[in-house]
C-alpha positions in Angstrom: 104.8 14.0 -44.8 102.1 14.1 -42.2 99.5 11.7 -43.1 96.4 11.9 -40.7 95.9 15.7 -40.9 93.1 17.5 -42.8 94.2 18.8 -46.2 93.6 22.3 -45.7 96.2 22.0 -42.5 98.7 20.5 -45.2 98.2 23.3 -47.7 98.3 26.0 -45.1 101.6 24.6 -43.7 103.0 24.4 -47.3 101.6 28.0 -48.2 103.4 29.3 -45.1 106.6 27.6 -45.9 106.6 28.9 -49.3 105.7 32.5 -48.3 108.5 32.5 -45.6 111.1 31.1 -47.9 110.0 33.8 -50.7 110.0 36.6 -48.4 112.6 36.0 -45.9 115.0 39.0 -45.5 118.4 38.2 -46.9 119.8 41.6 -46.1 119.2 45.1 -44.6 117.7 46.4 -48.0 115.2 43.4 -48.4 113.9 43.4 -44.8 113.5 47.1 -44.9 111.6 46.9 -48.1 109.4 44.2 -47.1 108.6 45.5 -43.7 108.0 49.2 -44.7 104.4 48.8 -45.2 104.1 47.3 -41.8 105.9 50.2 -40.0 103.5 52.7 -42.1 100.4 51.1 -41.0 101.5 51.2 -37.6 102.5 54.7 -37.4 99.4 55.7 -39.4 97.4 54.2 -36.9 99.1 55.4 -34.0 97.0 58.3 -33.0 93.9 56.1 -33.0 95.3 53.7 -30.9 96.4 56.4 -28.4 92.7 57.9 -28.5 91.5 54.2 -28.0 93.6 53.8 -25.0 92.8 57.4 -23.4 89.2 56.2 -23.8 89.3 52.7 -22.1 88.7 52.3 -18.5 92.0 52.0 -16.4 91.2 48.3 -15.6 91.6 47.6 -19.3 94.8 49.6 -19.7 96.3 48.1 -16.9 95.3 44.6 -18.4 97.2 45.5 -21.5 100.2 47.0 -19.9 101.0 43.7 -18.0 102.1 42.2 -21.1 104.9 44.8 -21.8 
């Protein structure tokens, strides 16, 4: 246990560890169920992302694409 850290850091680390263990995908079925809402959000927002990219300057698009 780390002694010289603020309490909120300890609690955040404990909560993250708990959630990681609770929602870790053990098989294909679990992983697909837990990740389905994320995929749904991404695909529903895809037209807005394209619209945003088309309305940006070319400089911003090049800056974003250099990470891919």
